[in-house]
VMD Tcl script that draws the C-alpha trace (Angstrom):
set ca {
  {-80.48 -48.78 110.64}
  {-81.49 -48.43 107.00}
  {-84.99 -49.31 105.90}
  {-83.87 -50.71 102.55}
  {-84.60 -54.27 101.58}
  {-82.24 -56.89 102.79}
  {-81.58 -60.46 101.95}
  {-79.34 -63.17 103.56}
  {-76.98 -65.78 102.54}
  {-74.29 -68.07 104.39}
  {-70.74 -66.83 104.35}
  {-68.48 -69.21 102.30}
  {-65.62 -68.91 104.86}
  {-66.98 -69.13 108.32}
  {-70.58 -70.25 107.71}
  {-72.12 -67.27 109.74}
  {-75.52 -65.83 108.31}
  {-74.81 -62.62 106.37}
  {-77.50 -59.78 105.72}
  {-76.79 -57.72 102.61}
  {-78.76 -55.04 100.81}
  {-80.77 -56.38 97.77}
  {-78.76 -55.54 94.59}
  {-75.38 -56.39 95.92}
  {-73.09 -58.74 93.94}
  {-70.99 -59.92 96.71}
  {-70.79 -59.61 100.43}
  {-67.59 -59.48 102.57}
  {-67.90 -60.99 106.00}
  {-66.97 -59.01 108.85}
  {-66.01 -61.99 111.02}
  {-63.57 -63.73 108.47}
  {-63.13 -61.35 105.70}
  {-64.17 -63.98 103.14}
  {-66.11 -62.51 100.03}
  {-69.15 -64.68 99.06}
  {-70.90 -64.06 95.64}
  {-74.59 -63.33 95.68}
  {-76.73 -65.52 93.59}
  {-78.33 -63.77 90.53}
  {-81.73 -61.94 91.36}
  {-84.61 -64.21 91.09}
  {-82.56 -67.32 92.18}
  {-84.66 -69.21 94.85}
  {-82.56 -70.33 97.67}
  {-83.25 -73.08 100.17}
  {-81.48 -74.09 103.53}
  {-80.73 -77.29 105.25}
  {-78.69 -78.44 108.05}
  {-75.79 -80.64 107.28}
  {-76.21 -84.33 108.53}
  {-72.39 -84.66 109.31}
  {-71.54 -81.49 111.24}
  {-74.88 -79.63 111.75}
  {-73.76 -76.59 109.67}
  {-76.38 -74.53 108.19}
  {-76.12 -74.73 104.32}
  {-77.83 -72.68 101.73}
  {-78.28 -74.05 98.05}
  {-80.28 -73.08 94.82}
  {-83.61 -74.44 95.25}
  {-84.06 -77.63 93.07}
  {-80.73 -79.09 93.72}
  {-81.01 -82.86 94.63}
  {-77.80 -82.73 96.73}
  {-75.57 -80.36 98.56}
  {-71.90 -81.06 99.62}
  {-70.90 -79.40 102.97}
  {-67.82 -77.14 102.49}
  {-66.91 -77.83 106.20}
  {-66.96 -81.57 106.57}
  {-67.64 -82.51 102.89}
  {-70.76 -84.60 103.50}
  {-73.03 -84.86 100.63}
  {-76.69 -84.16 101.80}
  {-79.68 -85.09 100.06}
  {-81.65 -81.91 99.34}
  {-85.43 -82.77 99.56}
  {-88.35 -80.58 98.65}
  {-91.37 -80.74 100.77}
  {-93.28 -82.93 98.29}
  {-90.53 -85.42 98.29}
  {-90.87 -86.32 102.04}
  {-93.70 -88.25 103.87}
  {-94.53 -88.67 107.58}
  {-95.43 -91.77 109.49}
  {-95.88 -92.67 113.18}
  {-93.37 -95.09 114.57}
  {-94.89 -98.50 114.96}
  {-93.56 -98.88 118.41}
  {-93.25 -95.33 120.32}
  {-95.64 -93.36 117.99}
  {-93.05 -90.68 117.31}
  {-93.73 -88.76 114.03}
  {-91.17 -89.79 111.46}
  {-90.07 -88.12 108.13}
  {-88.72 -90.25 105.40}
  {-88.01 -89.98 101.69}
  {-90.97 -90.54 99.48}
  {-90.98 -94.02 97.98}
  {-88.93 -95.68 100.90}
  {-90.09 -99.18 102.09}
  {-89.38 -98.62 105.73}
  {-88.05 -95.85 108.14}
  {-86.04 -96.67 111.31}
  {-87.01 -94.66 114.34}
  {-84.10 -92.54 116.01}
  {-85.59 -92.67 119.33}
  {-86.46 -96.44 119.88}
  {-84.62 -97.91 116.80}
  {-88.03 -99.72 115.56}
  {-88.23 -100.19 111.89}
  {-91.66 -99.14 110.59}
  {-92.75 -100.48 107.21}
  {-94.24 -97.76 105.00}
  {-95.86 -97.61 101.31}
  {-96.55 -100.84 99.29}
  {-94.46 -103.09 101.46}
  {-97.44 -103.70 103.93}
  {-99.57 -105.03 101.10}
  {-96.81 -107.34 99.78}
  {-96.38 -108.83 103.08}
  {-99.96 -109.62 103.24}
  {-99.79 -111.21 99.92}
  {-97.03 -113.44 100.98}
  {-99.14 -114.69 103.69}
  {-102.20 -115.15 101.62}
  {-100.59 -117.39 98.88}
}
mol new
graphics top color blue
foreach p $ca { graphics top sphere $p radius 0.5 }
foreach p [lrange $ca 0 end-1] q [lrange $ca 1 end] { graphics top cylinder $p $q radius 0.2 }
display resetview
C-alpha cells in the first residue's frame, strides 16, 4: 500500500465510502463503476446521516440543507454551534435540538421538554 496522502468521499452511485489519492479530480467506484467528481482542493466537507434512509451523506461545509440522492429527503445540515443540548424533563436522556427551538420531544419517552425563553414566558403568564 502506498504512503501517499489519501482523502475520502461518498460514491454518487452506490453511496459507499471511497478512498482516493489527494490531487485526483474524479474517482471511479470499484463496486458500481460510477464516476464521482472530487470537490476542488481546500473545499471543506462535512457528513451527516440521512433522516429518511440512514445513508451517509457528504456535503460542502456551510450548506444549510442536503437532499439525499437515495430517498430524496431534505436534511437540515446543522453546524456544531447551531445545536444545543438539554436533559429530558422526564427520563433525563440527553437531547439535542436546533438552537432557538422552544421545545424538544424525547424520542425515548415522548415527553416534551421546554427550552430557551419559553420557561420565562410561562412564568410571566402565571404572575400577571
